[in-house]
MIFI-845832 format. One record per residue (C-alpha): x negated, z negated, y; residue in three letters. Coordinates in nm, 4 decimals, padded with zeros to 6 digits. Layout:
<rs>
+----------+----------+----------+------+
!       c1 !       c3 !       c2 ! rest !
+----------+----------+----------+------+
!        X !        Z !        Y !  ALA !
...
+----------+----------+----------+------+
</rs>
This chain:
<rs>
+----------+----------+----------+------+
!       c1 !       c3 !       c2 ! rest !
+----------+----------+----------+------+
!  00.0000 !  00.0000 !  00.0000 !  MET !
! -00.1431 !  00.0947 !  00.3393 !  THR !
! -00.0734 ! -00.0659 !  00.6721 !  GLU !
! -00.0176 !  00.1391 !  00.9838 !  GLU !
! -00.2257 !  00.0400 !  01.2826 !  LYS !
! -00.0421 ! -00.1518 !  01.5512 !  ILE !
! -00.0054 !  00.0880 !  01.8412 !  ASP !
!  00.0438 ! -00.1952 !  02.0881 !  ILE !
! -00.1904 ! -00.4652 !  02.2194 !  ASN !
! -00.1202 ! -00.8380 !  02.2265 !  GLU !
! -00.0364 ! -00.8453 !  02.5963 !  LYS !
!  00.2163 ! -00.5650 !  02.5534 !  GLU !
!  00.3597 ! -00.7389 !  02.2501 !  LEU !
!  00.4104 ! -01.0619 !  02.4463 !  THR !
!  00.5917 ! -00.8671 !  02.7164 !  ALA !
!  00.8047 ! -00.6941 !  02.4563 !  LEU !
!  00.9022 ! -01.0243 !  02.2921 !  ILE !
!  01.0087 ! -01.1654 !  02.6275 !  SER !
!  01.2734 ! -00.8925 !  02.6410 !  LEU !
!  01.4440 ! -01.0295 !  02.3295 !  LEU !
!  01.6340 ! -01.2551 !  02.5679 !  ASP !
!  01.7407 ! -00.9721 !  02.7969 !  ASP !
!  02.1016 ! -01.0010 !  02.9103 !  GLU !
!  02.1520 ! -00.6358 !  02.8242 !  ASP !
!  02.2301 ! -00.6386 !  02.4521 !  VAL !
!  02.1173 ! -00.2765 !  02.4163 !  GLU !
!  01.7749 ! -00.3678 !  02.5545 !  VAL !
!  01.7288 ! -00.6701 !  02.3257 !  SER !
!  01.8462 ! -00.4737 !  02.0225 !  ASN !
!  01.6103 ! -00.1877 !  02.1076 !  HIS !
!  01.3221 ! -00.4350 !  02.1352 !  VAL !
!  01.4072 ! -00.5832 !  01.7958 !  GLU !
!  01.4071 ! -00.2365 !  01.6355 !  LYS !
!  01.0755 ! -00.1583 !  01.8044 !  LYS !
!  00.9178 ! -00.4754 !  01.6667 !  LEU !
!  01.0479 ! -00.3994 !  01.3182 !  LEU !
!  00.9085 ! -00.0460 !  01.3404 !  SER !
!  00.5590 ! -00.1848 !  01.3968 !  LEU !
!  00.5505 ! -00.2986 !  01.0350 !  GLY !
!  00.4201 ! -00.6021 !  00.8511 !  THR !
!  00.0827 ! -00.6008 !  01.0277 !  SER !
!  00.2571 ! -00.7342 !  01.3386 !  VAL !
!  00.3628 ! -01.0565 !  01.1614 !  ILE !
!  00.0567 ! -01.2638 !  01.2700 !  PRO !
!  00.1244 ! -01.1734 !  01.6354 !  TYR !
!  00.4901 ! -01.2682 !  01.6008 !  LEU !
!  00.3965 ! -01.5985 !  01.4371 !  GLU !
!  00.1586 ! -01.6724 !  01.7227 !  LYS !
!  00.4329 ! -01.6044 !  01.9760 !  GLU !
!  00.6764 ! -01.8168 !  01.7748 !  TRP !
!  00.4357 ! -02.1109 !  01.8173 !  MET !
!  00.4692 ! -02.0738 !  02.1947 !  ASN !
!  00.6612 ! -02.3856 !  02.3030 !  ASN !
!  00.7777 ! -02.2177 !  02.6216 !  SER !
!  01.0007 ! -01.9774 !  02.4314 !  LEU !
!  01.3705 ! -02.0475 !  02.4529 !  ILE !
!  01.5457 ! -02.1298 !  02.1231 !  PRO !
!  01.7348 ! -01.7986 !  02.0985 !  ASP !
!  01.4107 ! -01.6005 !  02.1244 !  VAL !
!  01.2389 ! -01.8183 !  01.8655 !  ARG !
!  01.5346 ! -01.7665 !  01.6345 !  SER !
!  01.5224 ! -01.3885 !  01.6765 !  ARG !
!  01.1477 ! -01.3885 !  01.6096 !  ILE !
!  01.2141 ! -01.5834 !  01.2885 !  GLU !
!  01.4689 ! -01.3224 !  01.1820 !  ASP !
!  01.2280 ! -01.0368 !  01.2558 !  ILE !
!  00.9448 ! -01.2038 !  01.0651 !  ILE !
!  01.1742 ! -01.2663 !  00.7689 !  HIS !
!  01.2913 ! -00.9040 !  00.7684 !  GLU !
!  00.9330 ! -00.7747 !  00.7788 !  LEU !
!  00.8261 ! -01.0116 !  00.5005 !  GLN !
!  01.1263 ! -00.9044 !  00.2954 !  TYR !
!  01.0304 ! -00.5369 !  00.3323 !  GLU !
!  00.6776 ! -00.6212 !  00.2224 !  LEU !
!  00.8124 ! -00.8137 ! -00.0765 !  LEU !
!  01.0178 ! -00.5143 ! -00.1893 !  LYS !
!  00.7066 ! -00.2959 ! -00.1765 !  GLU !
!  00.4982 ! -00.5485 ! -00.3700 !  ARG !
!  00.7660 ! -00.5955 ! -00.6363 !  LEU !
!  00.7896 ! -00.2203 ! -00.6882 !  MET !
!  00.4098 ! -00.1990 ! -00.7087 !  GLU !
!  00.3985 ! -00.4812 ! -00.9646 !  TRP !
!  00.6515 ! -00.3012 ! -01.1846 !  LYS !
!  00.5079 !  00.0496 ! -01.1561 !  THR !
!  00.1501 ! -00.0642 ! -01.2246 !  THR !
!  00.2482 ! -00.2167 ! -01.5575 !  GLY !
!  00.3888 ! -00.5632 ! -01.4781 !  ALA !
!  00.1005 ! -00.7102 ! -01.6776 !  GLU !
!  00.0688 ! -01.0392 ! -01.4895 !  ASN !
!  00.3809 ! -01.2505 ! -01.5469 !  LEU !
!  00.2586 ! -01.5239 ! -01.3131 !  LEU !
!  00.2332 ! -01.2662 ! -01.0348 !  GLU !
!  00.5858 ! -01.1457 ! -01.1068 !  GLY !
!  00.7207 ! -01.4998 ! -01.0843 !  MET !
!  00.5229 ! -01.5537 ! -00.7654 !  MET !
!  00.6945 ! -01.2516 ! -00.6111 !  LEU !
!  01.0332 ! -01.4047 ! -00.6947 !  VAL !
!  00.9274 ! -01.7249 ! -00.5166 !  ALA !
!  00.7848 ! -01.5250 ! -00.2245 !  ASN !
!  01.1409 ! -01.4626 ! -00.1074 !  TYR !
!  01.1606 ! -01.8277 ! -00.0011 !  GLN !
!  00.7865 ! -01.8946 !  00.0247 !  TYR !
!  00.6209 ! -01.5813 !  00.1661 !  PRO !
!  00.2834 ! -01.7541 !  00.2073 !  ASP !
!  00.2628 ! -01.8525 ! -00.1601 !  LEU !
! -00.0383 ! -01.6824 ! -00.3191 !  ASN !
! -00.1543 ! -01.6092 ! -00.6715 !  LEU !
! -00.4752 ! -01.8086 ! -00.6307 !  GLY !
! -00.2827 ! -02.1334 ! -00.5831 !  TYR !
! -00.0587 ! -02.0713 ! -00.8855 !  LEU !
! -00.3547 ! -01.9691 ! -01.1011 !  THR !
! -00.5389 ! -02.2910 ! -01.0182 !  ARG !
! -00.2317 ! -02.4980 ! -01.1075 !  LYS !
! -00.1970 ! -02.3121 ! -01.4372 !  LEU !
! -00.5673 ! -02.3679 ! -01.5115 !  GLU !
! -00.5170 ! -02.7427 ! -01.4676 !  GLN !
! -00.2319 ! -02.7424 ! -01.7201 !  PHE !
! -00.4296 ! -02.5230 ! -01.9596 !  TYR !
! -00.7320 ! -02.7526 ! -01.9445 !  TYR !
! -00.5205 ! -03.0508 ! -02.0479 !  GLU !
! -00.4036 ! -02.8536 ! -02.3513 !  ALA !
! -00.7390 ! -02.6925 ! -02.4345 !  TRP !
! -00.9027 ! -03.0341 ! -02.4830 !  LYS !
! -00.6716 ! -03.1010 ! -02.7779 !  GLU !
! -00.7148 ! -02.7667 ! -02.9543 !  PHE !
! -01.0440 ! -02.8386 ! -03.1265 !  ASN !
! -00.9653 ! -02.7709 ! -03.4901 !  GLY !
! -00.7828 ! -02.5482 ! -03.7375 !  GLU !
! -00.4066 ! -02.5898 ! -03.7285 !  TYR !
! -00.0992 ! -02.4274 ! -03.8780 !  THR !
!  00.1414 ! -02.2560 ! -03.6341 !  PRO !
!  00.3839 ! -02.5509 ! -03.6523 !  ILE !
!  00.1011 ! -02.7982 ! -03.5878 !  GLN !
! -00.0145 ! -02.5939 ! -03.2874 !  GLU !
!  00.3321 ! -02.6016 ! -03.1367 !  VAL !
!  00.3691 ! -02.9749 ! -03.1951 !  LYS !
!  00.0366 ! -03.0410 ! -03.0207 !  ILE !
!  00.1386 ! -02.8183 ! -02.7291 !  LEU !
!  00.4770 ! -02.9927 ! -02.7103 !  ASN !
!  00.3060 ! -03.3308 ! -02.6894 !  ASP !
!  00.0920 ! -03.2078 ! -02.4001 !  ILE !
!  00.3745 ! -03.0324 ! -02.2132 !  ILE !
!  00.6323 ! -03.3119 ! -02.2392 !  TYR !
!  00.4336 ! -03.6336 ! -02.2846 !  ASN !
!  00.1112 ! -03.5760 ! -02.0954 !  ARG !
!  00.2115 ! -03.3246 ! -01.8269 !  LEU !
!  00.5654 ! -03.4686 ! -01.8096 !  LYS !
!  00.7596 ! -03.1421 ! -01.7773 !  PHE !
!  01.1341 ! -03.2009 ! -01.7937 !  ARG !
!  01.4566 ! -02.9986 ! -01.7743 !  PRO !
!  01.6299 ! -03.0262 ! -01.4389 !  ASN !
!  01.9731 ! -03.0932 ! -01.5872 !  SER !
!  02.0990 ! -03.2878 ! -01.2850 !  LYS !
!  02.0478 ! -02.9960 ! -01.0420 !  ASN !
!  02.0615 ! -02.7178 ! -01.2984 !  PHE !
!  02.1846 ! -02.4483 ! -01.0572 !  HIS !
!  01.9473 ! -02.5298 ! -00.7703 !  SER !
!  01.7459 ! -02.2268 ! -00.6500 !  PRO !
!  01.4363 ! -02.4481 ! -00.6676 !  SER !
!  01.4556 ! -02.4257 ! -01.0484 !  ASN !
!  01.3634 ! -02.0593 ! -01.0238 !  GLY !
!  01.0696 ! -02.1027 ! -00.7857 !  MET !
!  00.7573 ! -02.1191 ! -01.0010 !  ILE !
!  00.5597 ! -02.3092 ! -00.7358 !  ASN !
!  00.8225 ! -02.5832 ! -00.7078 !  LEU !
!  00.8546 ! -02.6126 ! -01.0850 !  VAL !
!  00.4780 ! -02.6519 ! -01.1188 !  MET !
!  00.4821 ! -02.9229 ! -00.8519 !  GLU !
!  00.7941 ! -03.1162 ! -00.9552 !  SER !
!  00.7531 ! -03.0600 ! -01.3329 !  LYS !
!  01.1273 ! -02.9882 ! -01.3467 !  LYS !
!  01.2961 ! -02.6536 ! -01.4002 !  GLY !
!  01.5566 ! -02.4428 ! -01.5756 !  ASN !
!  01.5138 ! -02.2914 ! -01.9255 !  PRO !
!  01.3474 ! -01.9750 ! -01.7969 !  LEU !
!  01.0982 ! -02.1313 ! -01.5548 !  SER !
!  00.9949 ! -02.3952 ! -01.8101 !  LEU !
!  00.9553 ! -02.1237 ! -02.0743 !  CYS !
!  00.7344 ! -01.9213 ! -01.8398 !  VAL !
!  00.4965 ! -02.2135 ! -01.7868 !  ILE !
!  00.5037 ! -02.2960 ! -02.1587 !  TYR !
!  00.4234 ! -01.9430 ! -02.2723 !  LEU !
!  00.1568 ! -01.8874 ! -02.0043 !  LEU !
! -00.0272 ! -02.2003 ! -02.1200 !  ILE !
!  00.0219 ! -02.1002 ! -02.4844 !  ALA !
! -00.1072 ! -01.7474 ! -02.4292 !  GLN !
! -00.4198 ! -01.8814 ! -02.2543 !  LYS !
! -00.4721 ! -02.0842 ! -02.5732 !  LEU !
! -00.4486 ! -01.7549 ! -02.7672 !  LYS !
! -00.1176 ! -01.8592 ! -02.9244 !  MET !
!  00.1208 ! -01.5668 ! -03.0021 !  PRO !
!  00.4140 ! -01.7046 ! -02.8027 !  ILE !
!  00.6543 ! -01.4798 ! -02.6098 !  TYR !
!  00.9815 ! -01.5006 ! -02.4203 !  GLY !
!  01.3148 ! -01.4175 ! -02.5848 !  VAL !
!  01.6249 ! -01.3145 ! -02.3877 !  ASN !
!  01.8881 ! -01.5149 ! -02.5724 !  LEU !
!  02.2335 ! -01.5153 ! -02.4046 !  PRO !
!  02.2887 ! -01.8218 ! -02.1836 !  ASN !
!  01.9560 ! -01.9736 ! -02.2905 !  LEU !
!  01.6040 ! -01.8431 ! -02.2485 !  PHE !
!  01.3701 ! -01.9453 ! -02.5335 !  ILE !
!  01.0293 ! -01.8523 ! -02.6735 !  VAL !
!  00.9161 ! -01.7289 ! -03.0130 !  THR !
!  00.5971 ! -01.7822 ! -03.2105 !  TYR !
!  00.5438 ! -01.4411 ! -03.3676 !  LYS !
!  00.2711 ! -01.2906 ! -03.5858 !  THR !
!  00.2840 ! -01.0208 ! -03.8535 !  ASP !
!  00.3860 ! -01.2747 ! -04.1177 !  ASP !
!  00.5292 ! -01.5699 ! -03.9234 !  THR !
!  00.8112 ! -01.6043 ! -03.6746 !  GLN !
!  01.0061 ! -01.9036 ! -03.5510 !  PHE !
!  01.1638 ! -02.0094 ! -03.2239 !  TYR !
!  01.1163 ! -02.2898 ! -02.9694 !  ILE !
!  01.3730 ! -02.4347 ! -02.7307 !  ASN !
!  01.1497 ! -02.5310 ! -02.4397 !  VAL !
!  01.4440 ! -02.6728 ! -02.2435 !  PHE !
!  01.5082 ! -02.9191 ! -02.5285 !  ASN !
!  01.1646 ! -03.0780 ! -02.5716 !  ASN !
!  01.0216 ! -02.7864 ! -02.7680 !  GLY !
!  01.2492 ! -02.8225 ! -03.0693 !  ILE !
!  01.1654 ! -02.5642 ! -03.3385 !  ILE !
!  01.4369 ! -02.3553 ! -03.5033 !  PHE !
!  01.4823 ! -02.0436 ! -03.7176 !  THR !
!  01.6440 ! -01.7015 ! -03.7178 !  LYS !
!  01.9396 ! -01.8511 ! -03.9074 !  ALA !
!  01.9952 ! -02.0909 ! -03.6177 !  ASP !
!  02.0075 ! -01.7955 ! -03.3766 !  ILE !
!  02.2522 ! -01.6205 ! -03.6121 !  ASP !
!  02.4827 ! -01.9230 ! -03.5894 !  ASN !
!  02.4419 ! -01.9426 ! -03.2115 !  TYR !
!  02.5350 ! -01.5745 ! -03.1681 !  ILE !
!  02.8383 ! -01.6182 ! -03.3946 !  GLU !
!  02.9566 ! -01.9182 ! -03.1910 !  GLN !
!  02.9392 ! -01.7041 ! -02.8768 !  LEU !
!  03.1359 ! -01.4280 ! -03.0563 !  HIS !
!  02.8687 ! -01.1720 ! -02.9707 !  LEU !
!  02.7377 ! -00.8755 ! -03.1647 !  VAL !
!  02.3831 ! -00.9296 ! -03.2903 !  LYS !
!  02.1154 ! -00.7403 ! -03.0999 !  GLN !
!  01.7439 ! -00.7083 ! -03.1653 !  ASP !
!  01.6791 ! -00.8410 ! -02.8139 !  ALA !
!  01.8192 ! -01.1805 ! -02.9177 !  TYR !
!  01.5411 ! -01.2224 ! -03.1745 !  TYR !
!  01.2346 ! -01.0353 ! -03.0497 !  GLN !
!  00.9906 ! -01.0758 ! -02.7574 !  PRO !
!  01.1042 ! -00.9398 ! -02.4228 !  CYS !
!  00.8905 ! -00.7839 ! -02.1494 !  SER !
!  00.7581 ! -00.9380 ! -01.8297 !  ASN !
!  01.0018 ! -00.7180 ! -01.6390 !  VAL !
!  01.2880 ! -00.8621 ! -01.8456 !  ASP !
!  01.1738 ! -01.2147 ! -01.7575 !  ILE !
!  01.1465 ! -01.1453 ! -01.3843 !  VAL !
!  01.4830 ! -00.9662 ! -01.3886 !  SER !
!  01.6454 ! -01.2666 ! -01.5525 !  ARG !
!  01.4811 ! -01.4955 ! -01.2970 !  SER !
!  01.6321 ! -01.2859 ! -01.0173 !  LEU !
!  01.9758 ! -01.2977 ! -01.1833 !  ARG !
!  01.9506 ! -01.6763 ! -01.2045 !  ASN !
!  01.8689 ! -01.6896 ! -00.8334 !  LEU !
!  02.1666 ! -01.4701 ! -00.7467 !  ILE !
!  02.3961 ! -01.7105 ! -00.9324 !  ALA !
!  02.2329 ! -02.0120 ! -00.7650 !  SER !
!  02.2712 ! -01.8752 ! -00.4124 !  PHE !
!  02.6298 ! -01.7690 ! -00.4765 !  GLU !
!  02.7194 ! -02.1184 ! -00.5981 !  LYS !
!  02.5813 ! -02.2498 ! -00.2688 !  LEU !
!  02.7772 ! -01.9909 ! -00.0691 !  GLY !
!  02.4540 ! -01.8327 !  00.0582 !  GLU !
!  02.5740 ! -01.4761 !  00.0134 !  TYR !
!  02.3173 ! -01.3134 !  00.2442 !  LYS !
!  02.0414 ! -01.4512 !  00.0226 !  LYS !
!  02.2211 ! -01.3490 ! -00.2962 !  SER !
!  02.2587 ! -00.9950 ! -00.1567 !  ASP !
!  01.8873 ! -00.9869 ! -00.0748 !  ASP !
!  01.8007 ! -01.0888 ! -00.4313 !  ILE !
!  02.0414 ! -00.8266 ! -00.5698 !  LYS !
!  01.8387 ! -00.5650 ! -00.3827 !  THR !
!  01.5183 ! -00.6975 ! -00.5412 !  LEU !
!  01.6855 ! -00.6837 ! -00.8821 !  LEU !
!  01.7856 ! -00.3203 ! -00.8270 !  ARG !
!  01.4226 ! -00.2378 ! -00.7472 !  ILE !
!  01.3196 ! -00.3793 ! -01.0849 !  ILE !
!  01.6069 ! -00.2238 ! -01.2820 !  ASP !
!  01.6082 !  00.1142 ! -01.1073 !  ASP !
!  01.2342 !  00.1567 ! -01.1606 !  SER !
!  01.2533 !  00.1123 ! -01.5356 !  ARG !
!  01.1070 !  00.3971 ! -01.7340 !  ASP !
+----------+----------+----------+------+
</rs>
């Protein structure tokens, strides 16, 4: 992605921003469109002006809206780029979801947090173990040492879908907890992947000759294909391969976006839910 050069200097920009409070609505609207046309590279200048205590509240509010709109446009570009370049880094994909609310969140911070969790687990993996033993050791680390927990009390809170907040609070929904679980597991070279089960995201331990499932939201309880069969029957759904086999990183990020849409709609924040729907369309429409 390339940035266009700002064809305006800082003094001119300050003068332009001052016109956001012009009594003539056409003038203020024209100024807003001009600022948006300058692109994302103008954000630092807008942030600097926003810090100016002499600005009247209405101008500060309009600057906030312009910055948000520019950051949102940048997010759409980055999400498309992540998908079209292979969507290989799941942590990056989840970061982009969180960037809607936390535009300054960066991959370096999340990677360092993940490394801390991984190190706690790595210290315990110093022998030969069966797949079930590996999972039990990882469960002990995730739930007893690192203290990750399901956020059942505020299940529908948007914070449950923000990977940075889940890493900090150690509380999340089934999908966000599964993401952290499988990212730690994969760094330990464990063959654990996400599974798009209806109403409940889970993970599977899968090799050529072994496969079982783990409910991360329920303290890492282990279950079998027969248990999924029963679950699907109880929901009166037709069995699909997707309910049993690993899903892609794009599937995981798409589901995270769908969860956010539902969360914002429950809160009555329809502008935000519409924004997330647009991000979801970018992911879905760019599928091969």
